[in-house]
N, C-alpha and C positions, 0 to 999 in steps of 0.2 A: 504493500500500498504506500503510496507518495503522500506524504507530509507536505502541505502547503505552509509554508508561514505567513502568519499574516500582513498585512501592509503595514509598515512604519507610521505612525502618527506625522501628519502634517508641520512639516515647517515654520513656525512663527515669522514669519517678515513684518515687519515695523517700519512703514516710509516718516520717516520726519520732516515737517517743512515748516513757513512760518515766518512773519516778519521780523527781519534781524534786528536783534536784541530784546528776544521775547524769550530766547530761555531755550533755543533749540539743542547748545552745548550741553548746556547743563541737563538736560534731559538723557542726551548719549552717553556723556559722562555718567549716571546715574546708573544706568541701566549696563553701562560695561562693568561695574560692580559687583553687578546682579551676574552675570556670567554671559552675561549677551556680545555677540560679537559687533562692536559701533563703526559703524565707517563716516565718513561725512565729508560731503564736498566733491565727491568725484562726479565727472561726468556724468550727464544723463544717458548717455550712449552705450555705458558702460554698467547701464544698470540691472540688465540679465548679468551679465557674465560675472556678477558679483550672486546670485540666485542660484540655491542648490540643483543640481541638473534634476531631471525629470523622473520619479519615484520609478520606473521601469530600468533607468538607469544607475539605481545604485545597488552597491552591495548587499547580498541579502540579509536583512534585519537591521541594516544601516541607519542610525537615527541621527539627522540634523538639528545644530543646537540652535538656537533664535540669533535673527539677525537683524539688526538696527541699521537703516542706513538714512542719514541727513542728506538735506539738498535744501538750497533757497536760491534768493538770485544772483550769490556770490559764483553759483553752479554753473560751471560751462554748460551749453546747451541747453540752456530754462526756460521752457516757455509751457506755460501750463498747459495749455491743453493736449501738447504731447504728451505731457507726463502724466493727467490722467486716461487718454488712452492705451501708454504704455502701463497704467497701474491697471487698468480692468484687465487687459491681455492678462498679464501675470498673474490676479486674481483666479483669472479662471481656470488654472490649473490644480489638479486634485493633490499633488503633493506639498501647496502650500496653504498656510492660512493668514490671510493679510489684511494688516490694519491700516489706516492710514489717517497721520492726528497732524495737527494745525496749530501752532504756535500763535497766541496773539494777544496782544497787548495795547492801553489807551496809547493814542498817541503822546498826549502831556507824559505820559511815562518814559517810553521810551526815547524821547526829547531830552526828559533830565537825566537817563542813562546815560545818553551820548557825551552830554556836555559834560558830566560826572567823571566819562572815563575818559575825554577827549580822544574819542576815535573819531574815525570818518563812518557818517551811514555808506553803503556801498551807494544807494541813487542819491548821495547830495555831495561830488565830490568837488561841483563847481556851483552851490547852493543852500541856501540854509537848509538845517538838517531836517525842518518839519517839513519842508516840501519836496523833499527825499522822502521822507516815511510817506505822506498822503501819495507819492506816486507809487512806493513800492504798495501801500494796500489795494490802492485800484488793481495793480499788476495782478495782486494774490488774491483778489476777490473771490474769484469762480474756484479755486483749489479751498477758500474757507469755506463756502455755502458746499462745496463735494465732500469734506472730509466727515468721517464718522466720527472726529474725536476733535474735541476744540479744547485748549486747554488756555482759558486767560489768565496770564502770571503778573495782570497789574499791581496786585495787592499784596504777593508772593513775595518772599524773600529766598535768595537759592537754594534754602536749607530746607523751607516751606515744598518746593517746586521739588526736590530730593525724596524728600518724604512723600507727598502725595507717588511720583513714579515708584518709589521700590511697594506702595501698598497694590498700585496697578497690577503693575506687572513681574512682582516677584515671583509666583507660583510660576508661572511660564519658564521664566531660567532655568527650574529646575528639571534633570533629565526623569525623571519620574512621572510628570507630566506625561499625561495617554490623551489621544482624544477620546470623543464616545462610537459608540459604532458605528455610527454614520460618517468617522472624519470630525464633528463638532468639534471646538476647543470647550474646555468648560468653562463658564462664568465662572470670574473672578469677582467674589465678593469682599469688601471691606465693609468691618462696621466700628465707628469711633465714638469717642466722647469729646465734648469739649463745653466750654464756658461761653455763655452767652456777652459775659463780660469783655473777653477776648476778641469779639467781633466771631460774627458766624464763620464756618467752614466756608471759602468759597469753590471748594469742589466735590461737591456733594450731590449726589442726584438726589436723595431723598431726607428732608429734615425734620427731628421728629421733639419736640419740644416738651420734657418734661419739667419745667417749674410748677406746674399744678399740684405734683406731689409735695407732701410735708418736707421740711427742709432738716435733715440730720444736720446741719451747722449749728444749730439753732439747742440740740441737747449737747450740754457741756462734756459729757463722754464719749459723745460720737463724733466732736469737732476735730480731731485729730487722727481719724479715721478716715478711710475712704469705703467706696463701695465695693470695692475687693476682699474688706472686710466681714464677717458672718452678722457683725451687730447692726450695723448700717443697711445691709441687706433686708436683715429683719423688719427695721423699725421702719422701711419704704415698704415694705408686703405689707405691714399692718395697716398702714393708709386706701380705707376704703376705695379708693377710686384707683388703685393701682393694678387689681388683678384683671376688671374688666378691659379698661383701656390698655394692658398689655398684651390680652388676648386679641382685641380688636386687633393692635398693629401686627401682631403676628401673622394672625389671617392675611391681612392687607398683604404684608411681604411674601406668603406660599402663593396666594394668587400673581402678584408682581413679577418676581423671579422668572419663573419658566418663561412667563411671555416676555421680559425681557431679551431671554437669551434665545428665545422662540425668532424675533426678531433682529438676533442677529448683535446685541449687544455684549462683546466680553466683557465690560466691567462694568460694576455697582458698588459705588459708594451708600450707605446707609447711614449719618450721624445720629445721634442725640445727645439733645443740651440741657444744660441745667445755668446755675446763675455763674460759679466758680468752677466748673467742669472737675470735680471731685467726687460726690457724692451721687446723686440720683441718676446722672447722665451714665458714671461709669458701671455703675450696679444694673441698669436697662439694657446696657451695651452686653457688658459679659454673659446674664441673662437670655438675653435674646441670641447670642450666639451657641447656647446649648440648645437652646430651642429646633434651633436652624439647621444645627450639626445632627438631632435625630431627625430630621426631613429630609436627611441627603445632598445638604451644604456645607460646604469646607468655608466658612469666613475666617479671613483674619481679621484681630480686636486688637486698635490703637486707640490710645487717649493722648490728649493734646495737652489736657492743662492740669495730667494726674499728678504730678513732678513742682507743680507752682507753687511755690511760696507767698506766692502774690495774690493767692485766690482767698485768702481768710480776711484778707483786708479788703478784698472788693467786697465780698458777700456782707461785711460787717457795713457797708455805705448802702447796701441794698437789700435790708433784711425783710424778708416776706414770711 
C-alpha cells in the first residue's frame, strides 16, 4: 500500500507597505524577532523569486517558514496597480496564505517625525515635507483601500507597535502551527486588558467596558492585588451584574469569532477596559480566555497596564 504524505500547510506570506515614516520598518523588525524572514525594499519585479516554490516542487513534507516583504514608494518598480495585480496572482496559489498590511499615520504626525529625525521624505526632495506626504497619500490610496489590514500608528510609540505585531503574528512564527483540513490559516485571537485612564487601545477590534462592575480598588485589602489574584476574582464575581454580563459577552464572541474567520479575517483583538487596568478588566480577560479555550480557541492574553504603579493614583482621582 502506498502512503501519501499530507500536503504541507501553506506558507505565510505578509506583504507590508504604507506611508513612509508610518512604521513599516518597525513591523518588519518585530516580525524578524519572532522568527519570520523579513525583506525590505526589494524591486517589485523580484517579488515572485522571493516566494517559496509551488507546493508540487517542494521536497516531501517540507514546510516553509513565514516570510514578510516590505515595499513603499522608495522601492524600484513601485506602481500600486501592478503591485495589486501581482499580489492577487500570488494569492491564488494553494501553497501560500497571503496577507496584505498597510501602515497609515496622520499627516501632521508624519511631518513631526520627519522634522524630528531631520530625514528627507522620499517624495519631498525639493519641496516642503507636507506636500510630499500629501502626494504620497494620494498615490497610495488604492493600496490602502485594497489592504485587508490597516494599522494607524498616529498615537502609537514604536514599542506599542512592536507589542501589537507580536500579538497579531506570534502564532504564525511557530513551526508547529498548521492549517486546517481545508488549508485555512487558524484565527489568531488576542484578549487584552487596559485602563481607560491611559486611553483606549487604538488597535482593538472589539472593546468591552467593565467599569459598571464594583471596583475592588476601593476595598483596602484588595487594592494592592490584581485581577489575577483569587480574592479579587471572587469579589468581582459577587457583583450581581457580572454573571449575566459575562455570559452575554462570551456568547457574542462565540457567535462572532467563527464568522470573522469565515470572512477571512486572520487576526482579532478583543479588549476589556476598566479605570486603571488592574482589577476588573484583568479578571474578565483571564476568565474569558479560559471559556474560549474550552470552546476550542487559543487566545493570547496581554495586560497593558497591569504593572503600572500610576494606576492607583489615577483611580483615586476617578473614584466610582
